[in-house]
C-alpha positions in Angstrom: 158.4 146.0 57.4 159.9 149.3 56.1 157.0 152.1 56.4 159.2 154.2 54.1 157.7 152.3 51.3 154.5 153.8 52.1 155.7 157.3 50.9 156.2 156.0 47.0 152.4 155.5 46.3 149.5 158.0 46.7 146.2 156.1 46.5 144.3 153.4 45.4 145.1 149.8 46.0 148.8 150.3 45.8 148.5 151.6 49.5 147.1 148.7 50.7 149.4 146.6 48.6 152.7 148.1 49.6 151.5 149.4 53.2 149.1 147.1 54.7 148.4 143.3 54.4 150.8 142.0 51.8 153.4 141.0 53.9 155.9 143.1 52.4 159.5 142.8 53.6 162.2 144.9 52.9 165.1 143.3 54.6 164.8 140.1 53.0 167.5 139.5 50.0 166.8 137.9 47.0 169.2 137.7 44.1 166.3 139.2 41.8 162.6 139.3 41.4 160.8 136.0 40.8 161.2 134.8 37.1 157.6 135.3 35.5 157.4 132.1 33.3 155.7 133.1 30.0 152.8 130.8 29.1 151.4 129.9 25.6 147.7 130.5 25.2 145.7 127.6 23.8 142.3 128.2 21.8 139.5 126.9 23.8 137.4 124.1 22.3 134.0 125.3 21.8 131.0 123.4 22.8 129.2 122.0 20.1 126.0 124.2 19.2 122.8 122.6 20.2 124.4 119.9 22.4 123.0 119.1 25.6 125.7 119.6 28.5 126.1 119.3 32.1 126.5 122.7 34.0 130.0 123.1 35.6 130.2 125.3 38.5 133.6 126.4 40.6 133.0 125.3 44.0 136.4 124.9 45.6 139.4 127.2 45.6 142.6 125.7 47.6 146.1 126.9 47.9 149.2 126.1 50.2 151.0 128.6 52.1 154.6 127.9 52.8 157.0 129.7 55.0 158.7 132.2 54.0 156.4 132.1 50.9 157.6 134.9 49.0 156.3 135.1 45.6 158.0 138.1 44.1 159.1 141.4 44.4 157.9 145.1 44.9 159.4 147.6 43.3 159.0 151.7 42.7 160.1 154.4 40.6 160.6 155.0 37.0 163.5 152.4 37.1 161.5 150.0 39.3 164.0 149.5 41.9 163.6 146.8 44.2 161.6 147.8 47.5 160.7 144.5 49.3 159.4 141.0 48.8 155.8 140.1 48.2 154.6 137.2 50.6 151.8 134.6 49.9 149.5 134.3 53.1 145.8 133.6 53.4 145.4 137.3 53.6 147.1 138.2 50.5 145.7 135.3 48.7 142.0 136.5 49.4 143.0 139.9 48.0 145.0 138.9 44.8 142.7 136.0 44.0 139.2 136.6 45.5 137.0 133.4 45.2 133.9 135.6 44.1 135.7 137.1 41.1 137.5 133.6 40.2 134.1 131.7 40.1 132.4 135.1 37.8 135.5 134.6 35.6 135.0 130.9 35.4 131.6 131.2 34.4 132.1 134.0 31.9 135.0 132.0 30.1 132.6 128.9 29.9 129.8 131.1 28.3 132.3 132.8 25.8 133.2 129.1 24.9 129.4 128.1 24.4 129.3 125.9 27.3 126.2 125.4 29.6 126.2 127.8 32.2 123.8 128.6 35.2 121.3 131.1 34.1 121.1 132.4 37.6 123.9 133.9 39.6 123.8 134.8 43.2 122.1 137.8 42.5 119.1 136.2 40.8 116.4 135.7 43.4 116.4 132.1 44.7 115.2 131.9 48.5 118.4 130.2 49.9 119.5 130.0 53.4 122.1 132.7 54.1 125.5 131.8 53.5 124.7 128.9 51.1 126.9 128.6 47.9 125.9 129.4 44.7 123.8 126.4 42.8 123.5 124.6 46.5 121.6 121.3 46.1 121.9 120.9 41.9 122.7 117.5 41.8 123.1 117.3 38.1 125.7 120.1 38.2 129.3 119.1 37.9 131.2 120.9 40.8 134.8 122.3 39.8 137.6 122.6 42.4 141.3 124.3 41.9 144.3 124.1 43.3 146.8 127.0 43.2 150.1 125.2 43.0 152.4 128.0 42.0 152.1 131.9 41.9 154.6 134.4 41.1 153.9 138.3 40.9 156.1 141.5 40.4 154.8 144.9 41.1 156.3 148.1 40.4 154.5 151.5 41.4 155.9 154.1 38.9 155.3 157.3 40.4 152.1 158.2 41.5 150.2 157.7 38.2 151.0 154.2 36.7 152.2 150.9 37.6 153.7 147.8 35.7 153.2 144.5 36.7 153.3 140.7 35.8 152.1 137.5 37.3 152.2 133.7 36.7 149.8 130.9 37.6 150.0 127.1 37.8 146.7 125.5 38.7 145.5 121.7 39.2 141.8 121.2 38.1 139.5 118.5 39.4 135.6 118.0 38.1 133.5 116.1 40.6 130.3 114.2 39.8 128.3 114.5 42.6 125.8 111.8 41.7 128.9 109.4 41.1 130.6 110.6 44.1 134.0 110.7 42.2 136.6 113.1 40.1 135.6 112.4 36.6 138.4 115.0 35.2 141.7 116.3 36.2 144.0 118.7 34.4 146.9 121.1 35.4 147.3 124.4 33.6 149.1 127.8 33.4 148.3 131.4 32.9 150.0 134.6 32.9 149.5 138.3 32.6 151.5 141.4 32.0 150.6 145.1 32.5 152.8 148.2 31.3 152.3 151.7 32.7 148.7 151.0 33.7 146.8 154.0 35.3 146.4 153.7 39.2 142.9 152.4 39.4 141.3 149.0 40.2 142.2 146.2 42.7 145.3 144.1 42.8 143.1 141.2 41.4 143.1 143.3 38.2 146.6 141.6 37.2 146.0 138.2 38.5 142.5 137.4 37.6 143.2 137.7 33.8 145.9 135.3 34.4 143.6 132.9 36.1 141.2 133.7 32.8 144.2 132.4 30.6 144.5 129.1 32.9 140.7 128.5 32.5 140.9 128.8 28.9 143.7 126.4 28.5 141.8 124.1 30.6 139.0 124.3 28.1 141.2 123.5 25.4 141.4 120.0 27.0 139.2 117.6 25.0 138.5 115.9 28.3 136.8 118.8 29.8 134.4 119.0 27.1 133.9 115.4 27.2 132.9 115.2 30.9 130.4 118.3 30.1 128.6 116.4 27.2 128.4 113.0 29.1 124.8 113.2 30.8 124.5 112.4 34.6 123.2 108.8 35.4 119.6 109.5 36.0 119.5 106.3 38.3 122.2 107.9 40.4 120.6 111.2 40.6 117.0 109.9 41.6 115.7 112.5 39.1 117.7 114.5 36.6 116.8 117.0 33.7 114.1 115.5 31.8 114.2 112.2 33.5 110.9 110.9 34.7 109.7 111.7 38.3 110.6 109.7 41.3 106.7 109.3 41.8 106.0 107.9 38.3 105.7 104.4 39.2 104.3 105.1 42.6 100.6 105.3 43.3 99.2 108.6 42.1 97.9 110.8 45.3 94.7 112.0 44.8 94.1 115.6 45.3 90.5 116.9 46.0 90.8 120.1 44.3 88.4 122.9 42.9 86.4 123.4 39.9 87.3 126.6 37.8 85.1 128.9 36.3 85.4 132.0 34.2 84.4 134.5 36.7 87.1 137.7 36.6 89.7 137.4 39.1 88.6 140.9 41.0 85.4 139.3 42.0 86.8 136.5 43.9 90.1 137.7 45.1 89.0 137.6 48.7 88.7 134.0 48.4 91.8 133.3 46.4 94.0 135.2 48.9 92.5 133.0 51.6 94.0 130.2 50.0 97.3 131.5 50.0 99.7 131.0 53.0 103.0 132.1 54.4 105.3 129.0 54.9 108.0 129.1 57.4 110.7 126.7 57.6 114.2 127.0 59.2 113.7 130.4 60.1 113.1 131.5 56.4 109.7 132.4 54.8 108.1 131.5 51.2 104.6 131.1 50.1 102.2 128.3 49.3 98.7 127.8 48.3 96.0 125.3 49.0 95.2 123.0 45.8 93.4 120.2 48.0 90.1 120.6 50.4 91.6 118.1 52.7 94.9 120.5 53.2 97.4 119.7 50.5 99.2 122.4 49.8 102.0 123.4 46.6 105.0 125.3 47.3 109.0 125.5 46.1 111.5 122.6 47.5 113.9 125.4 48.1 111.3 127.0 50.7 110.8 123.8 52.6 114.4 122.7 52.3 115.2 119.4 54.0 112.9 120.2 56.6 110.1 117.4 57.3 107.8 119.9 59.3 106.8 123.2 58.5 104.6 126.2 59.9 101.9 127.2 57.5 100.4 130.6 58.3 97.0 131.4 56.9 96.2 135.1 55.6 94.0 135.3 58.9 97.0 134.6 61.4 96.0 130.9 62.0 98.9 128.7 62.2 98.8 125.2 60.9 101.6 122.4 61.2 102.5 120.9 57.7 104.2 117.8 56.9 106.5 117.5 53.6 105.0 114.3 52.0 106.4 114.8 48.3 109.2 116.8 46.8 111.0 117.1 43.5 114.6 119.1 43.6 114.8 118.9 39.8 111.5 120.9 39.2 111.8 122.7 42.8 108.4 121.7 43.7 107.0 120.4 47.1 103.6 118.9 48.3 102.7 120.0 52.1 99.8 118.4 54.1 98.0 120.0 56.9 95.0 119.5 58.7 91.7 120.6 56.5 92.3 124.6 56.6 88.7 125.3 55.9 89.4 127.5 53.0 88.5 127.0 49.4 91.5 125.6 47.4 92.8 127.5 44.3 91.5 125.8 40.9 94.1 124.5 38.7 93.9 124.9 34.8 95.3 121.9 33.0 95.5 123.8 29.6 98.3 125.6 28.4 98.4 129.6 28.8 98.9 131.9 25.8 101.8 134.4 25.5 100.2 137.7 26.3 97.5 136.7 28.8 97.3 138.6 31.8 98.5 137.2 34.8 98.6 137.6 38.6 100.9 136.7 41.1 99.8 136.2 44.9 102.4 135.4 47.9 104.0 137.0 50.8 107.0 139.1 49.2 109.2 140.0 52.2 107.5 137.9 54.9 104.5 137.8 56.6 103.8 141.5 57.1 102.8 141.7 53.2 101.2 138.4 53.1 98.5 137.9 50.0 99.9 140.6 47.9 98.5 140.7 44.5 100.5 142.0 41.3 99.7 141.9 37.8 101.3 141.3 34.7 101.5 139.6 31.1 102.8 136.1 30.3 105.9 137.0 28.3 107.3 134.0 27.0 107.9 130.0 27.7 111.3 129.6 28.1 113.5 126.4 28.4 116.3 127.0 30.9 118.5 124.2 32.0 116.4 121.6 30.2 113.2 122.6 32.2 110.2 124.6 31.0 109.5 127.8 32.9 106.7 130.4 32.3 108.2 134.2 31.9 106.6 137.1 33.2 106.8 141.0 34.1 104.6 140.6 37.4 106.4 141.7 40.0 107.6 139.5 42.6 110.2 139.6 45.8 111.9 137.3 48.0 109.1 135.8 49.9 107.0 135.2 46.8 108.4 131.9 46.2 106.0 128.9 46.1 103.4 131.4 45.5 100.6 131.0 42.5 100.6 132.7 39.2 97.1 132.9 38.3 95.1 133.5 34.7 92.5 136.2 34.4 89.9 133.9 36.0 91.9 133.0 39.1 92.9 129.7 38.1 96.5 128.7 38.9 98.8 128.4 35.9 102.2 128.4 37.4 104.5 128.1 40.7 106.7 131.3 41.8 110.5 130.4 41.6 112.8 133.0 40.8 113.5 136.3 39.3 115.9 138.5 37.9 114.4 141.7 39.2 117.8 142.4 41.7 119.6 142.8 38.3 117.2 145.4 37.1 116.2 143.1 34.1 112.6 144.0 33.8 110.0 140.8 32.6 112.6 138.3 33.9 110.8 136.3 36.5 110.0 132.5 36.0 107.5 130.1 37.2 107.1 126.4 37.1 104.1 125.4 35.0 101.7 124.1 37.6 101.1 120.6 35.2 104.7 120.0 35.6 104.5 120.2 39.2 101.7 117.9 39.3 103.6 115.3 37.1 106.7 115.3 39.1 104.9 115.1 42.6 102.6 112.3 41.3 99.4 114.2 41.9 95.9 113.4 40.3 93.3 116.4 40.3 89.7 115.3 41.2 87.2 117.7 41.4 83.6 118.0 42.8 81.4 120.9 43.1 
């Protein structure tokens, strides 16, 4: 590479583009810069308001690298004289089209066209294993893959203060229905974008991501995509999906020897309640859980136990029990764990609906066992439907590690199970809880109480 190219830029991403990992080659001769094909932008078909649809998530991005693999020309000066070629390699593709930026823009374009999208992003608190992809385990979600078939790019550094650029993309799309284990939609779309005399700010993807966004919008103009989104998942193939019946609906109800609640204020029995809340350890991660049965039955989240059959259950006293995951439901993210009788009074379950404005309390192990049985207070702020499921919403404070812990009413009866929060994005009051009655139904549990 001719290092003299570096003297024509001052700062920002152009240094990286011209002088570092972009495979810039000054000795390779081309007849002229790569032709940037103009693309007609189509109008996305808006998803019908009020119509149920499946969430689609961008899960795969693939490309092909060829040798020499030049995709365009680097230029400099006010007349944009040729300085070298831009190569398309694994390193340059990750800078020009970063996967996270593509996934975020894909979601934005779907949302703009009123398609159903994930309420959570990877910044919403969900206790997943480190490195797990967004929405891992969502059997009812459509998985979208894109193959970058063609890319052209010309960039010109015009002095130290501005740049001009143009890019073109040709993309091949596939939509995969995981429960059917087959591709249900395919399309090829194009996108382009031009910038003239833009200030020297931002990243190289500032020119390529808008071209990608145009290709997404052109894909949304295809009626076939709207059709697969509006086609419900097959509940029999899913096992359980959306509002379908529980996998345990036709099974014999499992009786739970629960506790009887009373109207005694929570502060007067907080020690007893804390003793029934445990830290659940599975696959190196931790969450929370709570006993609802005297014989050792404990509720938690499915994403806390994962696919593990046996977990460790650590009581507030430090005593450790082995728990077996005996029932679970992915769609409601709940699981039932069986341990030996723990010798602690179970938390009573409230079977009546809570009212908005009630005081609520969260118990759990935020940030792990060190802060086990932490108690926080808030109010019930709403009852929301997200992804065809009902959730309790509250401003009660939760953190990673609280998942699976109980949400209690003013008298210490459990009304919900902590599942996720938006606190990481600064959205106060946006923490969500599975109604405990939904958990009992999905897990096929029948409460029996005796004094």
